[in-house]
N, C-alpha and C positions, 0 to 999 in steps of 0.2 A: 592567592589566586584563585578564584571559584572557578568552574568550569562556566557558568555561566559569562564571565566576564574576562575569562580567558577566548573564547570565540568571538566575541565582540571586540576587545585588543587585535585579533587575527584577524580578522575581518578587517578593520580598520586597517590597520598594517598593509596588507595587501591591497591599498584603494577601494576596495568595494563598498559597491552600495547594497542593502542585503536583498535585494532586488538579481543582481549579478552574486551575490552570494548562493544564492537559492539554488542559480541557474548553474550553476557549477555543481553543487551537491543535486541536482535534480530534488530538489523540495521546492514549497513554496515560500512567497516571501511573509508571510504570516508565523510559518514553522520556523522560520530564525530569529523574527520579533521572540515566539516564545521561551528557545533556547536563551537566547539574551536577555532577558528579563528572571529567566530562571525558573518561568510557567512550565517547560516544557522539557525533556530530555532528548537527545540522538539518540536512535535507535545502534546497535552496534556496527551494522553495514556504514552507517553514517559516521560513527567514530572512527572507524578504520579508515575510510577515506578522507576524515580531517588529518589523521595520523599520517596517511600520504601527502597530502596535498603539503603540511608543513612541516614535515621529517619532524615531527615528533612520536615519540613513544605513547603507546596507552597510557601509563602510567604516570608520563608527564602531566598529559594533558585531564588525570581525573587525581591530581596531586593531592586535592584537599577534598577530594569526596571521599572520606576515608569510607565510609558504610558504601558507596557506590561501586567501588575498585574493582571488584571483581564481579558482580551484580550490576546491573543502570537501576534494578527498582529494590528497593527495601523489604518487597515482599513476591513471594513468587512457587507455585504450585505447578508443577510438571506432569503427566502422562504420557506413555509411551504403548505402542504397541505396534509387534511384529506383523508385517507386509511380506509374503512370498508370494504373489502373484499381479499381476495387471488387472488394474481396477479400476473403476467411476466411483472419485469420492463427493459423497453430497455433504456438504456442512451448516447445520445450523445453528446460529451463534444469536446469545442474549443482545444487548445492547453494551455498547463498547467504546471507549474516548476513541481508539488507534486498534487493527486487523490488519496483519501481514503474513501474507502466504508466500512460499518457496520453497525451495525442491532440495533437497539435500541428497548424498554420494548414500548414501547408508540405506538399511530396508530398513527400518523405524519410522513411523508416525508418530511424530513429537507433536503435543498440545502444552503449550507454554502460557499461562498466565499471570503475569506482572501490574503493582501496583505502588504504588507509593502510603498511602488511606487506608487498600482494605487490608487488613492484618491476616485475616481466618476465611483465605481463598480456596482451600480446597473443600473448607464444611461449609460456602456460603454459596458456591459454583459450581457444580458435578458435570464432568464432564462422562459420559456413554458414548462410547466405542462400539460396532455392532457391524461384525463383516461376515459375508457370507456368497459365495457363489462369485459374480463377477462384481460386486459391490461394501464399498466401507461407508456407514453412518458417523457422522462425528457431529452429535449433541451436545451444546451447553447450555444444561439450567440455571435458573435463577431461584435462590432457594428463598422462602418469606424475607429471612433478615436484611436484608438488604436491596436495596430501594434500583429501578433504573435511572433516576437520576444521577444515585452516585454510581452506578458503571459507565455510566455517558461523560462520565468526570473523571474516574480515575483507575479504569480498568483496560490494561492493553494486553490481549492476543496473539500468542505467535504460533503457524501452524507449520510447521516442515512437513513436506510430504517427502516419499523416496522417489525419487526421478525414475527407476530403473520402472515401476510398477506404475505412475501414470498413467491414463486413459483422457478420462476426462473429469473436470473438475466443476462444480458447482456451489455455489455458496451464498447464505441469504444471512444478512446480516445489518442492525441500520448503527451505523458508529458515524465517528466524525472523521477520519480519517480511514482510508483502506489501502494498501500497498499490498502488491502483485512483483512480484521477484526472482530471479533466476529458476524460470521452467517453462519445461516444453511440452505440450499437450494436443490432443487431437480439436480439446474443445473446451473452454471458460467460460463460462458464467456468474455474473454478480450480480445480487438481485435486492431491493430492500435502497437506503438510504445512504449517502456522504456526503458530504462537502469537499474533502481531496480526495483526490485518487492518484498514485502512482506508478507508472507499469516501468518495469525497468528490467533488460534481460528478460523476454519472453517469447515464446514461440507459439504458432499456434492461431485456432481462431478463439477469438474473444471476443463477447458479449458484455455489454454492461448495463441493466435494466435500471436508471436510476430516475424518478420522478420527482428529481430536483435541480433547481442550481447546483453545479459541481464543475471544479477545475483540476483539471485532468492535466497530470505530467508524462508524458508519455515520453520519453529520452531515447529508449531502447525498446522497440516492437520488431516481431516477423510475423506472418501473414495477413490477415484482416483484423481490425478493431472495427467493430459497429458499438454505436451508442442510442440504445432505444429510450425516447425522453415525453415526457405529457407536460406542453404547456410549459417550458421551460426555452432557460437564457443558460447558458453551459460557457467554457470555453476547452480549448487543450491546445498546450506548448511540445512543440515537435522542435527538433533538433534542425537547423537550417538546411544540414547534410542528411537529411533522411529523405528520401524520393517516395513517394505516395501517391497513389490513385484515389481521387475520392469522388464519393458518390452521396447522395441526399435523396430520399425517400420517404414515403408515405407522405402527408397530407400539411399542408401553409408548413413546410418546414426549409431553414433556410443552413445554408455551409456560409460562414463570411470568411473573407481573408483578402489582406489587403495587398499581398504577393499572390494570385492567383495562376501567375506562371508555374510555382515553386510548384503546385500540383503537375503530376508526369502521370499519363492516362496508361502508357504502355508499366507501368511502376507494376513490381511483384505485389508489395503488398499496398493494402487496402485499408482508408479511414470511410466508415459511412455512416451518417443521420438517417433514422430511423423515425419514423414516431408520427404524433401531431403536434401541428401552434407548437412548433419550438425553434429554436438559434443555437448553433452552433459557431463561435469565432476559433476560429485555428492562426495560430501565431507563431511562425519560426521563429529561434533563437538560438544565442550561440549554445 
Protein backbone atom coordinates (compact mmCIF):
# COMPACT_ATOMS: atom_id res chain seq x y z
CA UNK A 1 0.00 0.00 0.00
CA UNK A 2 1.38 3.42 -0.99
CA UNK A 3 1.81 6.14 1.63
CA UNK A 4 -1.13 8.12 0.23
CA UNK A 5 -3.40 5.07 0.48
CA UNK A 6 -2.06 4.22 3.94
CA UNK A 7 -2.80 7.71 5.30
CA UNK A 8 -6.34 7.59 3.93
CA UNK A 9 -6.90 4.12 5.39
CA UNK A 10 -5.57 5.14 8.81
CA UNK A 11 -7.74 8.27 8.87
CA UNK A 12 -10.89 6.38 7.93
CA UNK A 13 -10.08 3.63 10.39
CA UNK A 14 -9.93 6.25 13.13
CA UNK A 15 -13.35 7.57 12.06
CA UNK A 16 -12.04 11.07 11.31
CA UNK A 17 -12.96 13.49 8.56
CA UNK A 18 -10.13 15.18 6.66
CA UNK A 19 -10.75 18.38 8.62
CA UNK A 20 -10.71 16.55 11.98
CA UNK A 21 -7.58 14.64 10.98
CA UNK A 22 -5.87 17.87 9.91
CA UNK A 23 -6.73 19.49 13.24
CA UNK A 24 -5.08 16.59 15.10
CA UNK A 25 -1.91 17.11 13.04
CA UNK A 26 -2.13 20.92 13.03
CA UNK A 27 -2.31 21.07 9.22
CA UNK A 28 -5.07 22.16 6.85
CA UNK A 29 -7.73 19.95 5.30
CA UNK A 30 -6.17 20.83 1.92
CA UNK A 31 -2.86 19.32 3.07
CA UNK A 32 -4.61 16.06 4.01
CA UNK A 33 -6.29 16.01 0.59
CA UNK A 34 -2.90 16.38 -1.13
CA UNK A 35 -1.35 13.60 0.97
CA UNK A 36 -4.21 11.20 0.25
CA UNK A 37 -4.23 11.97 -3.47
CA UNK A 38 -0.46 11.62 -3.77
CA UNK A 39 -0.05 15.26 -4.86
CA UNK A 40 1.94 16.11 -1.73
CA UNK A 41 3.96 14.48 1.04
CA UNK A 42 4.03 15.02 4.82
CA UNK A 43 7.26 16.53 6.09
CA UNK A 44 9.39 14.59 8.56
CA UNK A 45 7.69 16.22 11.57
CA UNK A 46 4.25 15.13 10.41
CA UNK A 47 5.50 11.65 9.56
CA UNK A 48 6.83 11.28 13.09
CA UNK A 49 3.48 12.45 14.46
CA UNK A 50 1.67 9.90 12.28
CA UNK A 51 3.97 7.12 13.43
CA UNK A 52 3.31 7.94 17.09
CA UNK A 53 -0.42 8.42 16.56
CA UNK A 54 -0.89 4.99 14.96
CA UNK A 55 2.01 3.16 16.65
CA UNK A 56 3.75 2.50 13.33
CA UNK A 57 7.44 2.79 12.49
CA UNK A 58 8.58 5.10 9.69
CA UNK A 59 9.64 1.99 7.76
CA UNK A 60 6.06 0.71 7.99
CA UNK A 61 4.64 4.02 6.81
CA UNK A 62 7.08 4.24 3.89
CA UNK A 63 7.26 0.53 3.03
CA UNK A 64 6.21 1.06 -0.61
CA UNK A 65 8.10 4.34 -1.08
CA UNK A 66 11.47 2.70 -1.66
CA UNK A 67 12.97 5.79 -3.27
CA UNK A 68 11.80 7.89 -0.32
CA UNK A 69 12.62 5.49 2.50
CA UNK A 70 15.54 7.55 3.77
CA UNK A 71 14.53 10.95 2.45
CA UNK A 72 11.14 12.24 1.54
CA UNK A 73 12.14 13.71 -1.81
CA UNK A 74 14.05 12.39 -4.79
CA UNK A 75 16.47 15.33 -4.99
CA UNK A 76 18.21 17.24 -2.23
CA UNK A 77 20.79 20.01 -1.92
CA UNK A 78 22.23 20.94 1.49
CA UNK A 79 24.34 23.87 2.73
CA UNK A 80 25.69 24.11 6.29
CA UNK A 81 27.34 27.05 8.03
CA UNK A 82 28.88 27.25 11.51
CA UNK A 83 27.43 29.88 13.86
CA UNK A 84 29.22 30.77 17.09
CA UNK A 85 27.56 33.98 18.34
CA UNK A 86 24.10 35.41 19.00
CA UNK A 87 22.74 36.59 15.66
CA UNK A 88 19.94 38.33 13.79
CA UNK A 89 19.06 36.20 10.75
CA UNK A 90 17.87 37.94 7.58
CA UNK A 91 16.50 35.38 5.09
CA UNK A 92 15.53 36.19 1.48
CA UNK A 93 14.20 33.31 -0.61
CA UNK A 94 13.01 32.78 -4.15
CA UNK A 95 9.53 31.45 -4.87
CA UNK A 96 8.75 28.02 -3.40
CA UNK A 97 5.90 25.60 -2.82
CA UNK A 98 6.69 25.26 0.90
CA UNK A 99 9.17 26.82 3.32
CA UNK A 100 9.85 25.60 6.86
CA UNK A 101 11.91 27.41 9.50
CA UNK A 102 12.76 25.64 12.75
CA UNK A 103 15.33 25.54 15.54
CA UNK A 104 17.95 22.89 16.17
CA UNK A 105 20.11 22.05 19.18
CA UNK A 106 23.46 22.27 17.40
CA UNK A 107 25.67 25.12 16.21
CA UNK A 108 25.08 24.81 12.47
CA UNK A 109 22.79 26.82 10.25
CA UNK A 110 21.33 24.38 7.72
CA UNK A 111 19.58 25.23 4.44
CA UNK A 112 18.14 22.20 2.65
CA UNK A 113 16.40 22.28 -0.73
CA UNK A 114 14.10 19.39 -1.67
CA UNK A 115 12.21 18.49 -4.81
CA UNK A 116 10.73 15.56 -6.67
CA UNK A 117 11.00 17.36 -10.02
CA UNK A 118 14.06 19.64 -9.94
CA UNK A 119 17.05 17.32 -10.27
CA UNK A 120 19.91 19.85 -10.50
CA UNK A 121 19.07 21.83 -7.37
CA UNK A 122 22.61 22.89 -6.44
CA UNK A 123 23.25 24.49 -9.85
CA UNK A 124 19.84 25.99 -10.54
CA UNK A 125 19.37 27.47 -7.05
CA UNK A 126 22.32 29.10 -5.30
CA UNK A 127 22.38 29.53 -1.51
CA UNK A 128 24.61 32.32 -0.23
CA UNK A 129 25.30 32.85 3.47
CA UNK A 130 27.19 35.90 4.79
CA UNK A 131 27.74 36.68 8.45
CA UNK A 132 29.46 39.49 10.25
CA UNK A 133 29.04 41.33 13.50
CA UNK A 134 25.61 40.54 14.92
CA UNK A 135 23.91 39.36 11.74
CA UNK A 136 23.75 36.58 9.16
CA UNK A 137 22.22 37.00 5.69
CA UNK A 138 20.81 33.97 3.89
CA UNK A 139 19.90 34.44 0.23
CA UNK A 140 18.57 32.00 -2.34
CA UNK A 141 19.08 33.03 -5.96
CA UNK A 142 17.26 31.48 -8.86
CA UNK A 143 19.44 30.92 -11.95
CA UNK A 144 18.37 31.45 -15.57
CA UNK A 145 17.64 27.76 -16.14
CA UNK A 146 14.67 27.57 -13.77
CA UNK A 147 11.35 29.41 -13.69
CA UNK A 148 9.30 30.91 -10.88
CA UNK A 149 6.43 28.68 -11.96
CA UNK A 150 8.44 25.49 -11.40
CA UNK A 151 9.76 26.73 -8.03
CA UNK A 152 6.26 27.54 -6.81
CA UNK A 153 5.13 24.07 -7.83
CA UNK A 154 8.04 21.81 -6.92
CA UNK A 155 10.55 23.45 -4.54
CA UNK A 156 10.58 22.85 -0.78
CA UNK A 157 12.99 24.73 1.49
CA UNK A 158 13.90 23.73 5.04
CA UNK A 159 15.94 26.19 7.14
CA UNK A 160 17.19 25.06 10.55
CA UNK A 161 18.62 27.71 12.86
CA UNK A 162 20.89 27.00 15.86
CA UNK A 163 18.50 27.86 18.69
CA UNK A 164 21.17 29.01 21.13
CA UNK A 165 22.29 31.75 18.73
CA UNK A 166 18.91 33.08 17.58
CA UNK A 167 17.95 36.62 18.54
CA UNK A 168 15.79 38.00 15.71
CA UNK A 169 14.68 36.45 12.43
CA UNK A 170 13.27 38.08 9.30
CA UNK A 171 12.04 36.02 6.34
CA UNK A 172 10.92 37.29 2.93
CA UNK A 173 9.45 34.67 0.60
CA UNK A 174 6.58 34.07 -1.80
CA UNK A 175 5.30 30.59 -0.93
CA UNK A 176 2.22 28.42 -0.90
CA UNK A 177 2.81 27.07 2.61
CA UNK A 178 4.98 28.54 5.38
CA UNK A 179 5.81 26.60 8.57
CA UNK A 180 7.47 27.97 11.70
CA UNK A 181 8.24 25.38 14.37
CA UNK A 182 10.22 24.77 17.55
CA UNK A 183 11.88 28.18 17.79
CA UNK A 184 12.34 30.90 20.41
CA UNK A 185 13.31 34.47 19.53
CA UNK A 186 12.96 38.11 20.51
CA UNK A 187 11.19 38.89 17.24
CA UNK A 188 10.23 36.95 14.12
CA UNK A 189 8.89 38.66 11.01
CA UNK A 190 7.57 37.00 7.86
CA UNK A 191 6.76 39.12 4.84
CA UNK A 192 5.43 38.56 1.31
CA UNK A 193 2.85 35.94 0.24
CA UNK A 194 1.57 32.68 1.71
CA UNK A 195 -1.70 30.80 1.37
CA UNK A 196 -1.24 28.72 4.53
CA UNK A 197 0.82 29.34 7.67
CA UNK A 198 1.44 26.82 10.46
CA UNK A 199 2.89 27.95 13.81
CA UNK A 200 3.89 25.30 16.33
CA UNK A 201 5.86 25.53 19.57
CA UNK A 202 7.16 29.05 19.00
CA UNK A 203 7.88 31.75 21.55
CA UNK A 204 8.48 35.48 21.10
CA UNK A 205 7.02 38.44 19.24
CA UNK A 206 5.77 37.16 15.87
CA UNK A 207 4.70 39.41 12.97
CA UNK A 208 3.13 38.19 9.75
CA UNK A 209 2.98 40.77 6.95
CA UNK A 210 0.79 39.01 4.39
CA UNK A 211 -1.33 41.10 2.03
CA UNK A 212 -3.49 38.30 0.70
CA UNK A 213 -6.09 35.96 2.17
CA UNK A 214 -4.34 33.40 4.37
CA UNK A 215 -5.25 30.48 6.64
CA UNK A 216 -3.19 30.34 9.84
CA UNK A 217 -2.98 27.36 12.17
CA UNK A 218 -1.46 28.45 15.46
CA UNK A 219 -1.79 25.39 17.64
CA UNK A 220 0.83 26.52 20.12
CA UNK A 221 2.49 29.91 20.43
CA UNK A 222 3.72 32.04 23.31
CA UNK A 223 4.09 35.81 23.25
CA UNK A 224 2.43 38.09 20.71
CA UNK A 225 1.17 37.18 17.24
CA UNK A 226 0.44 40.14 14.94
CA UNK A 227 -1.12 39.85 11.49
CA UNK A 228 -0.64 42.93 9.29
CA UNK A 229 -2.89 43.00 6.21
CA UNK A 230 -4.40 45.22 3.54
CA UNK A 231 -7.79 44.45 1.95
CA UNK A 232 -7.73 40.81 3.03
CA UNK A 233 -10.08 38.25 4.58
CA UNK A 234 -8.22 35.61 6.58
CA UNK A 235 -8.80 32.86 9.14
CA UNK A 236 -6.82 31.71 12.16
CA UNK A 237 -7.36 28.44 14.03
CA UNK A 238 -6.47 28.33 17.73
CA UNK A 239 -6.71 25.54 20.27
CA UNK A 240 -9.83 25.81 22.39
CA UNK A 241 -7.58 25.54 25.43
CA UNK A 242 -5.50 28.54 24.35
CA UNK A 243 -5.94 31.65 26.52
CA UNK A 244 -5.35 34.69 24.34
CA UNK A 245 -6.08 38.41 24.48
CA UNK A 246 -7.40 39.95 21.25
CA UNK A 247 -6.50 43.35 19.81
CA UNK A 248 -7.76 45.03 16.64
CA UNK A 249 -5.96 48.12 15.30
CA UNK A 250 -5.70 50.03 12.07
CA UNK A 251 -8.50 51.36 9.85
CA UNK A 252 -11.65 49.33 9.13
CA UNK A 253 -10.23 46.11 10.54
CA UNK A 254 -12.41 43.47 12.22
CA UNK A 255 -11.83 40.43 14.39
CA UNK A 256 -14.69 37.94 14.00
CA UNK A 257 -15.31 35.13 16.48
CA UNK A 258 -18.41 33.04 17.24
CA UNK A 259 -17.17 32.60 20.81
CA UNK A 260 -15.83 36.02 21.87
CA UNK A 261 -15.96 34.88 25.50
CA UNK A 262 -12.94 32.71 24.68
CA UNK A 263 -10.78 35.84 24.59
CA UNK A 264 -9.18 36.73 27.93
CA UNK A 265 -8.13 40.37 28.34
CA UNK A 266 -5.57 39.49 30.99
CA UNK A 267 -4.01 36.58 29.05
CA UNK A 268 -0.21 36.81 28.64
CA UNK A 269 -0.38 35.85 24.95
CA UNK A 270 -1.83 38.35 22.48
CA UNK A 271 -3.41 38.03 19.02
CA UNK A 272 -3.50 41.31 17.10
CA UNK A 273 -4.86 42.35 13.69
CA UNK A 274 -3.40 45.48 12.10
CA UNK A 275 -3.75 47.17 8.76
CA UNK A 276 -6.52 48.49 6.54
CA UNK A 277 -9.91 47.13 5.48
CA UNK A 278 -9.24 43.56 6.59
CA UNK A 279 -11.05 40.85 8.53
CA UNK A 280 -9.70 37.99 10.59
CA UNK A 281 -11.98 35.12 11.63
CA UNK A 282 -10.84 33.38 14.80
CA UNK A 283 -11.90 29.75 15.22
CA UNK A 284 -11.23 27.81 18.42
CA UNK A 285 -11.06 24.08 17.76
CA UNK A 286 -10.02 20.81 19.40
